[in-house]
C-alpha positions as CSV (number, residue, x, y, z in Angstrom):
1,M,-1.1,-19.7,-0.2
2,R,-0.9,-23.3,0.9
3,V,1.3,-24.6,3.7
4,H,2.9,-28.0,3.5
5,V,4.9,-29.1,6.6
6,Q,7.6,-31.7,6.3
7,H,9.3,-31.1,9.6
8,Q,8.7,-31.8,13.3
9,I,6.5,-29.6,15.3
10,D,9.4,-27.9,17.2
11,E,10.9,-26.9,13.8
12,L,7.5,-25.4,12.8
13,V,7.4,-23.5,16.1
14,D,11.0,-22.2,15.4
15,D,10.0,-21.2,11.9
16,M,6.9,-19.4,13.0
17,T,8.8,-17.5,15.7
18,T,11.4,-16.4,13.1
19,I,8.6,-15.2,10.8
20,E,6.9,-13.3,13.6
21,R,10.2,-11.6,14.5
22,R,10.9,-10.6,10.9
23,F,7.4,-9.6,10.0
24,H,7.2,-6.3,12.0
25,P,10.3,-4.6,10.5
26,Q,9.4,-5.8,7.0
27,V,5.9,-4.5,7.3
28,A,7.2,-1.2,8.7
29,K,9.1,-0.7,5.4
30,V,5.9,-1.5,3.4
31,V,3.9,1.0,5.5
32,K,6.5,3.7,5.0
33,E,6.6,3.1,1.3
34,A,2.8,3.1,1.1
35,A,2.7,6.5,2.8
36,K,5.3,7.9,0.4
37,R,3.4,6.4,-2.6
38,G,0.1,7.9,-1.4
39,N,1.7,11.3,-0.8
40,D,3.3,11.3,-4.2
41,A,0.0,10.4,-5.8
42,A,-2.0,13.0,-3.9
43,K,0.7,15.6,-4.6
44,G,0.5,14.7,-8.3
45,F,-3.3,15.0,-8.3
46,A,-3.0,18.4,-6.6
47,S,-0.4,19.6,-9.2
48,E,-2.7,18.5,-12.0
49,Q,-5.6,20.4,-10.5
50,H,-3.4,23.5,-10.1
51,T,-2.3,23.3,-13.7
52,M,-5.9,23.0,-14.9
53,H,-6.9,26.1,-12.9
54,S,-3.7,28.0,-12.5
55,D,-5.2,31.4,-13.2
56,V,-7.4,31.1,-10.1
57,D,-6.0,28.3,-8.0
58,I,-3.2,28.5,-5.5
59,D,-0.7,25.7,-5.8
60,Y,-0.8,23.7,-2.5
61,A,0.9,20.6,-3.8
62,P,4.3,21.7,-2.4
63,S,2.8,21.5,1.1
64,F,2.3,17.7,0.9
65,T,4.6,15.8,3.3
66,T,4.8,12.4,5.0
67,E,5.2,12.1,8.8
68,R,5.9,9.1,10.9
69,R,3.4,9.0,13.8
70,G,4.4,5.6,15.2
71,D,6.2,2.4,14.3
72,L,3.5,1.3,11.8
73,D,1.7,4.7,11.7
74,W,2.4,7.2,8.9
75,E,0.4,10.2,7.9
76,Y,0.6,12.1,4.6
77,G,-1.0,15.1,3.0
78,P,-0.8,18.9,3.2
79,D,1.1,20.2,6.2
80,S,-0.7,23.2,7.6
81,A,2.7,24.6,8.8
82,L,3.8,25.0,5.2
83,P,2.6,27.7,2.7
84,Q,-0.9,26.9,1.4
85,G,-1.1,23.8,3.5
86,S,-3.7,25.3,5.9
87,K,-6.0,25.8,2.9
88,A,-6.1,22.0,2.2
89,S,-9.6,21.4,3.7
90,G,-11.1,23.9,1.3
91,Y,-9.4,22.4,-1.7
92,E,-10.0,18.8,-0.7
93,F,-13.7,19.1,0.3
94,G,-14.8,22.3,-1.4
95,S,-15.9,25.6,0.1
96,I,-18.1,28.6,-0.5
97,N,-15.4,29.8,-2.9
98,Q,-14.7,26.5,-4.5
99,A,-17.8,24.4,-5.3
100,S,-16.0,21.3,-6.6
101,P,-13.8,19.5,-4.2
102,H,-10.5,18.2,-5.5
103,Q,-10.4,15.0,-3.5
104,N,-6.7,14.5,-4.0
105,L,-6.3,12.5,-0.8
106,D,-9.3,10.3,-1.6
107,R,-8.0,9.5,-5.0
108,S,-4.6,8.6,-3.6
109,V,-6.3,6.2,-1.1
110,D,-8.0,4.5,-4.0
111,I,-4.6,3.6,-5.4
112,L,-3.3,2.4,-2.0
113,A,-6.5,0.3,-1.4
114,V,-5.3,-1.9,-4.3
115,E,-1.5,-1.8,-3.8
116,F,-1.1,-2.0,0.0
117,P,-2.9,-5.3,0.7
118,K,-0.9,-6.9,-2.1
119,A,2.4,-5.5,-0.8
120,I,1.6,-6.8,2.7
121,G,0.6,-10.2,1.3
122,D,3.8,-10.4,-0.9
123,E,5.9,-9.6,2.2
124,L,4.2,-12.2,4.3
125,G,4.4,-14.8,1.5
126,G,8.1,-14.0,1.1
127,L,8.8,-14.6,4.8
128,F,7.1,-18.0,4.7
129,Q,9.0,-18.9,1.6
130,R,12.4,-17.9,3.1
131,A,11.5,-20.0,6.1
132,G,11.1,-23.0,3.8
133,F,7.3,-23.1,3.4
134,R,5.9,-23.5,-0.1
């Protein structure tokens, strides 16, 4: 992105203050959506794994949830308080009874590693455009 200023410095300061004020709530939405997207992807991977091995596997995909931990801090994945959620570490990383780890959470992060920075950049670019920067 290139910034071309055609105003006085005080107008630039006002614009930057406005962008700063709007950035946090907009990014909070992006973070929330990323957590939901990551959870949906991980849950989908877990469901695929369950379908492939349904005769021996326990379906733990329904235990996947998202939880807000702070303003810009979300967590997603199996909830140990839900049925089968406490077995997640064995499924994710493998165990003596399951030699091949599923890595559903790792695979979901691979998706977010591409989508999340773009979403943040798009949001920031939009704030600059709405403030009159081009």
